C-alpha positions as MATLAB code, in Angstrom:
seq = 'MRAAQVTRLDGPEAVEVVDLPDPAEADGAERKVVVDVAAAGVCFPDVLLTRGQYQMRPDPPFVPGSEVAGVVRSAPPGSEYAPGDRVAAFCVLGGFAQAVAVDPAMVFPLPDDTTWSQGAALPMNYLTCDFALRERARLQPGETVLVHGAAGGVGTAAVQLARAWDARVLAVVSSEAKGEVARAAGADEVLPADGFREAVADLTSGRGVDVVVDPVGGDRLTDSLRALAPGGRHLVIGFTAGSIPEVKVNRLLLGNLSLVGVGWGAWWTHPAGPGSAYLRTQWDALLPLLRDGSVDPVLGEVRALDEVVPALQAVEGRRATGKVLLTP';
ca = [
      14.880   10.389  -10.153;
      16.802    7.391   -8.809;
      14.840    4.255   -8.002;
      15.352    0.572   -7.290;
      13.727   -1.437  -10.048;
      12.894   -5.108  -10.370;
      14.038   -5.963  -13.846;
      13.496   -9.702  -13.793;
      11.932  -12.131  -11.310;
      15.107  -13.679  -10.028;
      15.085  -12.456   -6.420;
      16.765   -9.543   -4.624;
      19.954   -9.929   -6.663;
      18.108   -8.799   -9.788;
      17.048   -5.411   -8.360;
      18.906   -2.547  -10.019;
      19.140    1.158   -9.131;
      18.291    3.193  -12.198;
      17.157    6.597  -13.365;
      13.424    6.867  -14.006;
      10.996    9.688  -14.868;
       9.740   11.685  -11.917;
       6.278   10.476  -10.831;
       4.984   14.034  -10.961;
       5.221   13.788  -14.727;
       3.109   10.639  -15.035;
      -0.478   10.654  -16.320;
      -2.916   11.183  -13.451;
      -0.288   12.601  -11.113;
      -2.411   15.670  -10.592;
      -4.863   13.433   -8.639;
      -2.121   12.033   -6.388;
      -0.049   13.342   -3.513;
       3.582   13.476   -4.673;
       5.869   12.682   -1.764;
       9.650   13.357   -1.744;
      10.762   10.225    0.050;
      13.004   10.542    3.151;
      12.805    6.859    4.193;
      11.223    3.689    2.822;
      10.435    0.516    4.723;
      11.529   -2.876    3.481;
       9.200   -5.833    4.199;
       8.882   -9.503    3.311;
       6.328   -8.916    0.545;
       9.037   -6.835   -1.214;
      11.212   -9.956   -1.292;
       8.366  -12.052   -2.614;
       7.694   -9.445   -5.330;
      11.235   -9.876   -6.609;
      10.527  -13.503   -7.242;
       6.957  -13.180   -8.534;
       5.667  -15.080   -5.476;
       3.397  -12.417   -3.932;
      -0.371  -12.419   -4.416;
       0.129   -9.187   -6.402;
       2.306   -9.972   -9.427;
       3.242   -6.901  -11.496;
       5.186   -7.518  -14.667;
       8.805   -6.249  -14.688;
      10.093   -3.672  -14.719;
       8.545   -2.152  -11.583;
       9.657   -0.360   -8.489;
       8.882   -2.188   -5.194;
       8.385   -0.522   -1.837;
       5.006   -0.147   -0.158;
       5.579    2.310    2.686;
       7.413    5.607    2.920;
       7.748    8.737    4.946;
       8.655   12.123    3.549;
       7.566   15.627    2.543;
       4.624   16.523    0.339;
       5.781   18.170   -2.835;
       2.334   18.630   -4.408;
      -1.238   17.566   -3.595;
      -4.563   17.714   -5.479;
      -7.049   20.439   -4.664;
      -9.488   19.378   -1.933;
      -7.049   17.037   -0.230;
      -6.000   17.777    3.351;
      -2.345   18.006    2.304;
      -0.125   20.880    1.111;
       3.470   21.218   -0.035;
       5.784   20.902    2.959;
       3.563   18.609    5.059;
       5.263   15.736    6.849;
       3.548   12.450    5.977;
       3.742    8.675    5.937;
       2.128    6.771    3.110;
       1.194    3.316    2.000;
       2.019    3.463   -1.700;
       1.652   -0.254   -2.548;
       4.447    0.027   -5.125;
       7.074    2.677   -6.023;
       8.436    3.417   -2.574;
      12.092    2.504   -3.274;
      12.645    5.793   -5.016;
      13.380    9.442   -4.406;
       9.726   10.320   -4.981;
       6.393    8.550   -5.255;
       2.809    9.502   -6.195;
       0.207    8.165   -3.751;
      -3.609    8.048   -3.568;
      -4.558   10.756   -1.005;
      -6.597    8.208    0.992;
      -3.361    6.283    1.689;
      -1.315    9.267    2.890;
      -1.242    9.964    6.630;
      -0.173   12.969    8.712;
       3.105   12.359   10.543;
       3.680   14.045   13.951;
       6.549   16.482   14.082;
       8.402   14.471   16.750;
       8.238   11.193   14.699;
      11.398   10.590   12.729;
      11.359    9.680    9.042;
      12.595    6.184    9.899;
       9.814    5.674   12.436;
       7.239    6.957   10.038;
       8.331    4.591    7.257;
       8.278    1.665    9.719;
       4.589    2.137   10.612;
       2.183    1.588    7.682;
       2.630   -2.063    6.644;
       3.518   -3.737    9.961;
       1.528   -1.745   12.440;
      -1.656   -1.489   10.386;
      -1.433   -5.192    9.587;
      -1.056   -6.040   13.285;
      -3.790   -3.657   14.298;
      -6.090   -5.471   11.868;
      -4.849   -8.883   13.054;
      -5.252   -8.315   16.782;
      -8.325   -6.074   16.905;
     -10.360   -7.173   13.856;
      -9.454  -10.810   13.407;
      -8.425  -11.984   16.902;
     -10.852   -9.731   18.813;
      -8.077   -9.377   21.479;
      -9.331   -8.627   24.960;
      -7.476   -7.008   27.860;
      -5.830   -9.603   30.082;
      -5.446  -12.219   27.391;
      -2.084  -13.852   26.568;
      -0.548  -13.501   23.137;
       2.274  -15.615   21.725;
       4.258  -13.873   18.969;
       6.478  -15.814   16.575;
       9.316  -13.991   14.887;
       9.071  -11.543   17.674;
      12.288   -9.623   16.787;
      11.269   -8.852   13.223;
       9.251   -5.940   11.901;
       5.844   -7.627   12.172;
       6.810   -9.307   15.426;
       7.905   -6.170   17.220;
       4.775   -4.352   16.052;
       2.595   -7.179   17.371;
       4.411   -7.164   20.689;
       3.934   -3.425   21.131;
       0.279   -3.298   20.110;
      -0.664   -6.352   22.234;
       1.025   -4.710   25.255;
      -0.685   -1.394   24.541;
      -4.030   -3.208   24.676;
      -3.199   -4.778   28.049;
      -2.308   -8.278   26.912;
       0.458  -10.444   28.287;
       3.024  -11.098   25.555;
       5.199  -14.166   25.123;
       7.828  -13.655   22.405;
       9.312  -16.561   20.407;
      12.811  -15.949   18.986;
      15.609  -17.962   17.436;
      18.596  -16.417   19.251;
      19.563  -14.577   22.436;
      20.293  -11.398   20.449;
      16.818  -11.479   18.967;
      15.442  -12.092   22.459;
      16.997   -8.779   23.609;
      15.224   -7.060   20.729;
      11.868   -8.574   21.693;
      12.343   -7.603   25.326;
      13.150   -4.066   24.315;
       9.919   -3.994   22.294;
       8.026   -4.835   25.460;
       7.628   -8.619   25.617;
       6.845   -9.954   29.044;
       8.640  -13.291   28.445;
      11.028  -14.480   25.757;
      10.971  -18.130   24.612;
      13.325  -20.063   22.350;
      11.854  -21.306   19.079;
      13.016  -24.797   19.988;
      10.730  -25.991   22.807;
       8.387  -22.970   22.829;
       5.366  -25.227   23.361;
       6.705  -26.633   26.608;
       7.717  -23.154   27.763;
       4.201  -21.886   27.123;
       2.819  -24.715   29.248;
       5.148  -23.809   32.128;
       4.394  -20.050   31.934;
       0.614  -20.522   31.695;
       0.268  -23.357   34.228;
      -0.793  -25.627   31.412;
      -3.685  -23.448   30.228;
      -2.079  -22.138   27.025;
      -2.306  -18.807   25.237;
      -5.348  -17.080   23.837;
      -3.816  -15.765   20.604;
      -0.868  -16.852   18.440;
       0.564  -14.243   16.036;
       2.348  -16.191   13.300;
       4.188  -14.485   10.445;
       6.619  -17.404   10.174;
       4.599  -20.505    9.195;
       6.584  -23.645    8.469;
       6.707  -26.431   11.001;
       5.667  -24.313   13.968;
       1.954  -24.562   13.208;
       1.183  -27.849   14.932;
       2.883  -26.951   18.200;
       1.316  -23.450   18.037;
      -2.142  -24.989   17.924;
      -1.181  -27.259   20.806;
      -0.088  -24.198   22.753;
      -3.530  -22.561   22.469;
      -6.000  -22.485   25.327;
      -9.512  -23.672   24.630;
     -11.208  -21.119   22.346;
      -7.806  -19.830   21.234;
      -7.078  -18.101   17.900;
      -4.088  -18.717   15.649;
      -3.440  -15.790   13.319;
      -1.908  -16.724    9.933;
      -0.012  -13.600    8.782;
       2.740  -14.924    6.592;
       5.315  -17.593    5.785;
       8.776  -16.192    6.267;
      10.025  -19.750    6.980;
       9.375  -20.398    3.297;
       6.823  -23.224    3.531;
       3.077  -23.110    3.855;
       1.964  -25.635    6.551;
      -1.031  -27.897    6.533;
      -3.246  -28.675    9.451;
      -5.378  -31.647   10.517;
      -8.625  -29.854   11.266;
      -9.559  -32.287   14.038;
      -7.164  -30.288   16.180;
      -9.454  -27.295   15.768;
     -12.543  -29.306   16.687;
     -11.046  -30.932   19.769;
      -9.729  -27.692   21.181;
     -12.515  -25.400   19.993;
      -9.793  -23.465   18.208;
      -9.863  -20.962   15.409;
      -7.372  -20.824   12.567;
      -7.715  -17.210   11.339;
      -6.416  -15.738    8.095;
      -5.002  -12.226    8.220;
      -5.069  -10.659    4.799;
      -4.983   -6.944    5.659;
      -4.799   -5.750    2.024;
      -7.397   -8.316    0.893;
      -9.716   -6.982    3.562;
      -9.927   -3.340    2.607;
      -9.466   -3.800   -1.138;
     -12.225   -6.410   -1.541;
     -15.404   -5.042   -3.244;
     -17.322   -5.924   -0.104;
     -14.674   -4.475    2.158;
     -14.356   -1.061    3.820;
     -12.192    0.487    1.090;
      -9.017    2.558    1.541;
     -10.706    4.866    4.075;
     -10.205    2.025    6.532;
      -6.453    2.803    6.587;
      -7.017    6.342    7.853;
      -9.294    5.027   10.588;
      -6.506    2.656   11.657;
      -3.906    5.437   11.499;
      -5.999    7.789   13.639;
      -6.322    5.010   16.283;
      -2.527    4.477   16.155;
      -1.529    8.073   16.738;
      -2.410    8.266   20.419;
      -0.269    5.136   20.999;
       2.576    6.783   19.082;
       2.303    9.940   21.174;
       2.328    8.131   24.528;
       5.199    5.911   23.572;
       3.222    2.596   23.529;
       4.164    2.398   19.856;
       7.863    3.034   19.180;
       9.007    1.200   16.051;
      12.056   -0.964   16.579;
      14.486    0.073   13.820;
      17.020   -2.265   12.323;
      19.391   -1.678    9.434;
      19.192    1.700    7.661;
      20.799    1.536    4.212;
      21.222    3.844    1.247;
      19.164    3.096   -1.871;
      22.263    1.724   -3.560;
      22.290   -0.995   -0.884;
      18.798   -2.201   -1.721;
      20.015   -5.736   -2.542;
      21.670   -6.494    0.852;
      18.654   -4.910    2.554;
      16.299   -7.310    0.808;
      18.683  -10.203    1.424;
      18.670   -9.464    5.135;
      14.915   -9.725    5.218;
      14.791  -12.824    3.063;
      17.431  -14.571    5.171;
      15.594  -13.683    8.381;
      18.746  -11.997    9.687;
      17.003   -8.637   10.229;
      15.828   -7.435   13.557;
      13.304   -4.606   13.755;
      12.459   -2.693   10.605;
      14.904   -2.538    7.704;
      14.889    0.848    5.959;
      16.206    2.555    2.827;
      17.075    6.218    2.558;
      16.865    7.394   -1.065;
];
């Protein structure tokens, strides 16, 4: 099969499309669900993996790609899947390929009216944001949520889920074009990245927001904390800006604020965590929102597997809006 392989840890430019053995021929494949991939999602951790900067650091060569949608080719006895089933899957690695073998616990039924691109856009971003908003922020109806990077894959997912749970959503973007994407995703208000703190004060009559969703990091942290209402929660999801900020913790004390880490994978993979079954619980809670249209993934660039390098570069350069996808 054809696959995009990281051959050395020099960034997206070092990813090569090569021929590899079919995953159905690998040891242990009989215990996995083999999926013929129709679409694969591209996310920021894939970029970090190409540089050896992610918390998971496989040795090259390896195939990145954590989320796919496609058709079941084979499945182990006793699983709920059969050849021909439409599924999405969180495969961790191996998704940038024509086929991938996945633990049955991390394979999810895909509704017939959900496209392959939509299905591949769901697992990483939407399950991460579900965990962030429900589990870590304890979001309540009527609260106000500020979303940084609101036109990206994580940002649009956060906007849609917060709106689905009856929150008011303020979207922070870096351009007018990205603002239109955030509005289309369902944001109530769109704010420029420069001066967002002052805009929050105006829109909330000085009160501030209850939750900040932050996949960007960098120099926005201090003003994000200042934009929180008393008792507010700042969700640390990632650092697409490239730098990991530091905080003076007296700000937390004075505002009764919470700085909350969001490590979705670390949560369910930890020995004391809920295990991979947690993902199916999340997926089942997501399906009604998918059916009623509350969740409708915002899709960005769709590229062929041979264009994996520019797809990764678009994510790394923060030029992408919505979810970037590959079609093997």
